[in-house]
SEMARDREN-819348 format. One record per atom (N, C-alpha, C, O): residue in three letters; x, y, z. Coordinates in steps of 0.02 Angstrom, whole numbers, plus 32768, in hexadecimal, padded with zeros to 4 digits. Last residue first. Layout:
! SEMARDREN-819348
ALAXYZ
...
This chain:
! SEMARDREN-819348
GLUBAE33D62C27B
GLUBB063D2AC26A
GLUBAF13CFCC27D
GLUBB0D3CC6C271
METBA6B3DC4C234
METBA843D9DC26A
METBAAB3D6FC245
METBAA33D58C20D
PROBA693E37C1C6
PROBA543E02C1CA
PROBA7F3DE8C211
PROBAB73E00C21B
ALABA503EFCC1F6
ALABA753EC0C1C6
ALABA5C3E7EC1E7
ALABA3F3E82C21D
LEUBA0D3F52C226
LEUB9E83F2FC1D8
LEUBA273EF3C1CE
LEUBA263EC7C1A4
LEUBA663F7DC285
LEUBA193F5FC29C
LEUBA0A3F3FC258
LEUB9F73F05C25D
ALABACB3FB7C232
ALABAE63F67C261
ALABA9D3F60C276
ALABA943F23C279
THRBA9E4022C20D
THRBAAE3FFAC1E6
THRBAB43FADC1EC
THRBAAA3F7DC1C7
LEUBA814064C275
LEUBA54405DC258
LEUBA584024C224
LEUBA294001C212
ASPBAFB407DC29C
ASPBADB4057C2CD
ASPBA944040C2A7
ASPBA744010C2BB
PROBB4440D8C240
PROBB444090C246
PROBB1C4062C275
PROBB204025C270
ARGBB124162C1FB
ARGBAE04126C237
ARGBAF940F4C22E
ARGBAD440CDC211
ALABB4C4182C18B
ALABB5041A8C1C1
ALABB4C417DC205
ALABB744179C233
GLUBB23410EC139
GLUBB7E4132C140
GLUBB794143C18B
GLUBB924125C1BB
METBAA54140C122
METBAB740FFC147
METBB0140FFC167
METBB1040F2C1A1
LEUBAAC41B0C0E1
LEUBA7941ADC12D
LEUBAA0416FC15A
LEUBAB1416CC195
ALABAE341A4C07E
ALABB0341D0C0A7
ALABAEF41D1C0DC
ALABB0E41EBC10B
ASPBA834143C03E
ASPBAC04130C05E
ASPBAE64154C08A
ASPBB074139C0B7
LEUBA0C41A1C030
LEUBA194168C065
LEUBA5E4149C074
LEUBA6F4137C0AC
GLYBA3D4201BFDF
GLYBA2C4216C01F
GLYBA2D41D0C050
GLYBA4941CCC086
ASPBA514195BF6B
ASPBA8741D0BF7F
ASPBA6A41D9BFCD
ASPBA8441B5BFF7
GLYB9D8417BBF5B
GLYB9FD4148BF52
GLYBA33417CBF8A
GLYBA31417DBFC8
ARGB93A41C3BFA1
ARGB96D41DCBF63
ARGB9AE41A9BF71
ARGB9BC41B5BFAC
ARGB8BE4194BFFB
ARGB90141B9BFE8
ARGB92F41B0BFBB
ARGB94C417BBFC3
SERB8524144C022
SERB855416BBFEE
SERB888419EBFDE
SERB87C41CDBFB9
THRB87540A3C02F
THRB88140D7C05C
THRB8734105C018
THRB88440F1BFE1
CYSB8983FFAC08F
CYSB8814036C051
CYSB8824065C069
CYSB88B406DC0A6
LEUB8F43F6EC0D7
LEUB8E43FB4C0B7
LEUB8C83FDCC094
LEUB8EE3FE8C066
ALAB8D33EC9C0FD
ALAB8DC3EE9C0C9
ALAB8CA3F39C0C8
ALAB8903F45C0B8
LEUB9133E2CC13B
LEUB8F73E72C135
LEUB9193E8BC105
LEUB94F3E7FC0EA
PROB8D63D80C146
PROB8FC3DA7C11F
PROB8E03DFEC13F
PROB8A73E09C154
LEUB8CE3D3BC1F8
LEUB8BB3D4EC1D0
LEUB8CD3D70C19F
LEUB8E63DA0C1BC
ARGB9043CEFC277
ARGB92D3CF4C211
ARGB8F73D05C1EB
ARGB8EA3CE1C1BB
METB8EF3D1FC2D0
METB8BB3CE0C2C6
METB8D13CD4C269
METB8B73CBBC237
SERB9373D76C2EB
SERB9373D31C32F
SERB9173D02C2FE
SERB9223CC5C300
GLNB9053DE3C2B5
GLNB95E3DC2C292
GLNB95B3D78C2B0
GLNB9743D48C294
LEUB8A23DF9C2FF
LEUB89E3DE3C2AD
LEUB8D83DCBC2A1
LEUB8DB3D98C27E
ARGB8DE3E2DC36D
ARGB8B03E06C381
ARGB8A93DC5C31D
ARGB8AB3D89C30F
LYSB91F3EA1C32C
LYSB94C3E63C360
LYSB9173E1CC358
LYSB9283DE5C342
ILEB8AE3EEFC310
ILEB8DF3ECFC2D0
ILEB8F73E8EC300
ILEB8E43E54C2F8
LEUB8853F01C38A
LEUB8593EDBC353
LEUB89B3EC9C321
LEUB8AE3E8FC317
METB8E23F43C3CB
METB8D13F09C3E7
METB8A73EE7C3B4
METB8A93EA9C3B5
GLUB8E83FBEC37E
GLUB9153F8FC370
GLUB9053F4CC39C
GLUB9243F1AC389
ALAB8613FFDC389
ALAB8763FDBC346
ALAB8B23FB2C33B
ALAB8BB3F8EC30A
GLYB84C400BC40A
GLYB82C3FEFC404
GLYB8443FD7C3C1
GLYB83E3F9BC3B9
PROB84F40D7C3D9
PROB847409CC414
PROB828405DC3FB
PROB7F34062C3DB
LYSB8AC40F5C342
LYSB86240F5C36A
LYSB86940C4C393
LYSB882408EC383
VALB94F4138C350
VALB9304109C335
VALB8EC4100C372
VALB8EF4102C3AF
LYSB96641DEC330
LYSB96241BEC356
LYSB9314174C33D
LYSB8FB4178C31F
METB9BB4260C2D4
METB97E422FC2D5
METB99E4202C302
METB9DB41FAC305
ARGBA3942CAC2D1
ARGB9E442D3C2FE
ARGB9C14297C2F4
ARGB9944299C31E
ASPBA964284C284
ASPBAAB4290C2C2
ASPBA5C42A0C2ED
ASPBA4D4282C321
ALABA3A428CC201
ALABA524251C22C
ALABA5F425EC26F
ALABA394245C298
LEUBA494317C1EB
LEUBA0042FAC1ED
LEUBA0E42BAC214
LEUB9EF42B2C248
ASPBAD24328C1C3
ASPBAAF4351C1FA
ASPBA77431EC21C
ASPBA794305C254
GLUBAE542B0C15F
GLUBB0642B7C1AD
GLUBAE942D3C1E0
GLUBADF42B9C217
SERBA8E42F7C0FC
SERBA7C42B4C126
SERBAA342AAC166
SERBA87429DC19B
ARGBAC24349C0C1
ARGBA97436EC0E3
ARGBA81432FC118
ARGBA694338C150
GLUBB144313C04D
GLUBB2C4335C072
GLUBB074355C0B0
GLUBB29437AC0D3
PROBA9442D4C006
PROBAD442A4C030
PROBAFB42DBC057
PROBB0442C7C091
SERB9F04306C01D
SERBA3C42FCBFF4
SERBA7A42ECC028
SERBA8442FAC063
THRB9904333C043
THRB9AA42E3C064
THRB9E042E6C028
THRB9EE42B2C00A
LEUB94F43B1C035
LEUB95D4382C080
LEUB98A4350C086
LEUB9A6433FC0BA
ARGB9814411BFBA
ARGB95743D2BFD8
ARGB97243D0C026
ARGB9A243EBC042
PROB9C1448DBFA2
PROB99F4477BF7A
PROB968443FBF8C
PROB930443EBF73
PROB9F644FAC020
PROB9F844C0BFFE
PROB9CA44B2BFE2
PROB99744C6BFFD
LEUB9E545AFBFF3
LEUB9C94571C02A
LEUB9F14539C001
LEUBA094545BFCA
ILEB9ED460EBF80
ILEBA234607BFAE
ILEBA1445BDBFE6
ILEBA45459EBFFA
ALAB98545FCBF2B
ALAB9C84613BF03
ALAB9F24600BF4F
ALABA2045D9BF45
LEUB914461ABF7D
LEUB91B45D2BF61
LEUB96645D0BF4B
LEUB985459DBF5B
LEUB917468DBFAA
LEUB9264664BFD8
LEUB946461EBFBC
LEUB97445FABFD1
GLUB8EF46DEBF39
GLUB93946E9BF58
GLUB952469ABF86
GLUB987467ABF85
GLNB87C4693BF2C
GLNB8A2469DBEF1
GLNB8EB4697BF17
GLNB9134668BF18
ARGB83D46D7BFAD
ARGB84946A2BFA1
ARGB877467CBF65
ARGB8944648BF74
ARGB8344757BF7D
ARGB86B4746BFB9
ARGB87946F9BFAB
ARGB8B146E0BFA0
GLUB7D7474CBF1E
GLUB80C4770BF12
GLUB8524763BF38
GLUB88C4763BF23
LEUB761471CBF69
LEUB77B4705BF38
LEUB7DB4710BF14
LEUB80646E9BEFF
PROB77B4729C012
PROB7534745BFE9
PROB784471DBFAC
PROB7BC4706BFB8
VALB733469CC08D
VALB77046C8C077
VALB76946DAC017
VALB75A46B2BFEA
GLUB6E5463DC0C6
GLUB6F24692C0AC
GLUB70646ABC090
GLUB6ED46DAC071
LEUB71845D6C0FD
LEUB72945F7C11E
LEUB71B464DC113
LEUB72E467FC131
LEUB6F34584C08E
LEUB6BA4579C0CC
LEUB6D845B1C108
LEUB6B845B9C13C
GLUB75D45A2C02D
GLUB70E45B4C01E
GLUB6E945C0C075
GLUB6D045F2C08E
LEUB7C3456EC07B
LEUB7D445BEC065
LEUB77045CDC04E
LEUB74E45FDC062
CYSB7B344E1C070
CYSB7B4450AC0B3
CYSB7AE4556C0A0
CYSB78B4576C0C7
ARGB7A844E6BFCA
ARGB77344CBC000
ARGB76744F7C045
ARGB738451CC055
GLYB83C44E9BFBE
GLYB8004503BFA7
GLYB7BC450ABFC4
GLYB7A54541BFD3
PROB8AD44A4BFFC
PROB89D44D0C01D
PROB84744F1C007
PROB820450AC02F
PHEB8384413C029
PHEB86E4448C033
PHEB8A6445ABFFD
PHEB8C54431BFDB
PHEB7FA43C7BFF5
PHEB7CB43F3C012
PHEB807442EC023
PHEB7FD446AC029
HISB7F24344BFC2
HISB7FF4372BFA9
HISB7E643AEBFAF
HISB7C643CBBF84
METB75D42E5C00B
METB7B642ECBFE8
METB7A74337BFD1
METB7734358BFCC
THRB72B42CCC0B2
THRB71342E1C075
THRB75942DAC060
THRB78842CEC086
GLYB73042B7C13A
GLYB710427BC115
GLYB70A4297C0BD
GLYB6E94279C092
ALAB6FF4360C169
ALAB716431AC178
ALAB6EC42E4C146
ALAB6B242E1C132
ILEB6C843D8C153
ILEB70243B9C113
ILEB7094363C124
ILEB7144335C0FD
ARGB68543F7C1BA
ARGB66943FBC17A
ARGB68943E5C13A
ARGB67243E1C101
ARGB6E543EEC20E
ARGB6B643BEC21D
ARGB68A43C8C1D5
ARGB66F4396C1BE
HISB726446EC20F
HISB73C442BC204
HISB72043EEC1EF
HISB73943C5C1C9
LEUB6C744D2C24A
LEUB6DE44C5C209
LEUB6FF4491C1F1
LEUB6F44483C1B6
GLUB6E94497C2CD
GLUB6A244A1C2B4
GLUB6A94498C277
GLUB6994462C25F
GLUB76544C1C2F7
GLUB7404452C2ED
GLUB6FE4468C2C5
GLUB6E44440C29D
THRB7A24527C284
THRB7904513C2BF
THRB77844C5C2BA
THRB777449DC28B
TRPB82645A6C241
TRPB8004563C237
TRPB7E14540C28B
TRPB8024541C2BF
ARGB834463AC224
ARGB8384606C266
ARGB80745DAC255
ARGB7CA45E3C258
LEUB8B346AAC1E1
LEUB8744682C1D8
LEUB8744651C20B
LEUB8A9463CC220
GLYB92F46EEC1CE
GLYB8EA4708C1EC
GLYB8AD46DEC1EB
GLYB87546F7C1F4
HISB98A469CC182
HISB96446E1C167
HISB93146F8C17A
HISB9054711C157
PROB9BA4651C1FE
PROB9DD467DC1E1
PROB9CA46B9C1BD
PROB9E146F2C1C5
ALAB93645FAC1F0
ALAB94E461BC235
ALAB97D4659C224
ALAB96D4690C239
LEUB9434585C19B
LEUB91B45C4C196
LEUB92B45F6C1BC
LEUB92E462BC19D
GLNB9A54525C1B8
GLNB9A4452FC18C
GLNB97C458DC187
GLNB99745C0C174
GLNB9564512C24B
GLNB9A14514C245
GLNB9BB453BC20F
GLNB9E0456AC21C
ALAB8DE44CAC20E
ALAB8DE450EC23C
ALAB9284533C242
ALAB92C4570C23D
ILEB91D446DC1DB
ILEB8F04491C1B1
ILEB8F144CFC1D4
ILEB9044504C1B9
TRPB940442EC23F
TRPB9744434C1FE
TRPB94D446CC1E0
TRPB96E449DC1CF
GLUB8C44402C294
GLUB90D4429C2B8
GLUB932443FC276
GLUB9484478C280
CYSB88443BAC247
CYSB86B43ECC254
CYSB8A4441FC274
CYSB8A7445BC268
THRB8CC4341C239
THRB8D04357C1EA
THRB8B743B2C203
THRB8CB43E3C1E3
ALAB8CE430CC2B3
ALAB90F431AC281
ALAB90B435CC25B
ALAB92D438FC259
ILEB84A42F4C2C4
ILEB864431DC302
ILEB8A64340C2D7
ILEB8B2437DC2D7
GLUB833428FC25D
GLUB81142DDC25B
GLUB8404312C286
GLUB8564348C272
THRB8804220C256
THRB896425BC238
THRB8794295C236
THRB89142C7C21A
ASPB8A6419FC2C3
ASPB87141E5C2B8
ASPB891421AC294
ASPB8B9423FC2B0
VALB89740FFC270
VALB8CD412FC282
VALB8A64173C284
VALB8864183C252
LEUB849409EC23F
LEUB88B4099C263
LEUB8B040C0C286
LEUB8DC40B2C2AF
THRB7E340F6C218
THRB7D140BAC23B
THRB81D40B2C267
THRB82440BDC2A3
GLYB8204181C1F9
GLYB7DE4192C228
GLYB7C74137C234
GLYB7984130C25B
ASPB881412DC171
ASPB8544171C193
ASPB8224175C1AC
ASPB7EE4170C18B
LEUB87F40ACC14D
LEUB8A040CDC179
LEUB883410FC189
LEUB86C4116C1C2
ASPB7FC4023C13E
ASPB811405AC13A
ASPB843407DC15C
ASPB83B4074C198
PHEB8213F6AC121
PHEB81C3FB2C163
PHEB8333FDAC13C
PHEB8663FD2C119
ILEB7EE3ED8C10B
ILEB8173F11C0EB
ILEB7FA3F50C11B
ILEB7C13F59C12F
VALB8193E29C127
VALB7F03E60C151
VALB8133E9DC132
VALB8503E9FC138
ALAB7DB3D7AC109
ALAB8083DCBC109
ALAB7DD3DFDC114
ALAB7A03E04C111
GLUB7783D32C12D
GLUB7B13D02C103
GLUB7E43D3BC0F9
GLUB81A3D2AC0E0
PHEB70D3CFCC1B0
PHEB7393D31C184
PHEB76B3D15C15E
PHEB7863CE1C16F
């Protein structure tokens, strides 16, 4: 190998549990119950909150429009990243693998479909991830 590129969400950190909890927390005050079963239907997709979530819950169109006006417009905004960051767990074995690759002096890179502002906020809220991905001295 000359270098290794990692995806962040679902590869280095378990974001699905954190995301499912966050969506459930956003929808509960509006009388909507978000379940792990529903979440599996959007896992690995993009731009699902809040529109696709409300569709899966079969919320009537008029109520959906009301909710779209008051729910956060997207999941990965900077203001939401800290809450999500607190819930995310580094996947088992990820830290050990990265340290092993670093000891081999392989260049490591991170790729993600997150918007830059959401990624910056996440990394700021999780200095452990930033440190984990830092080059070895």
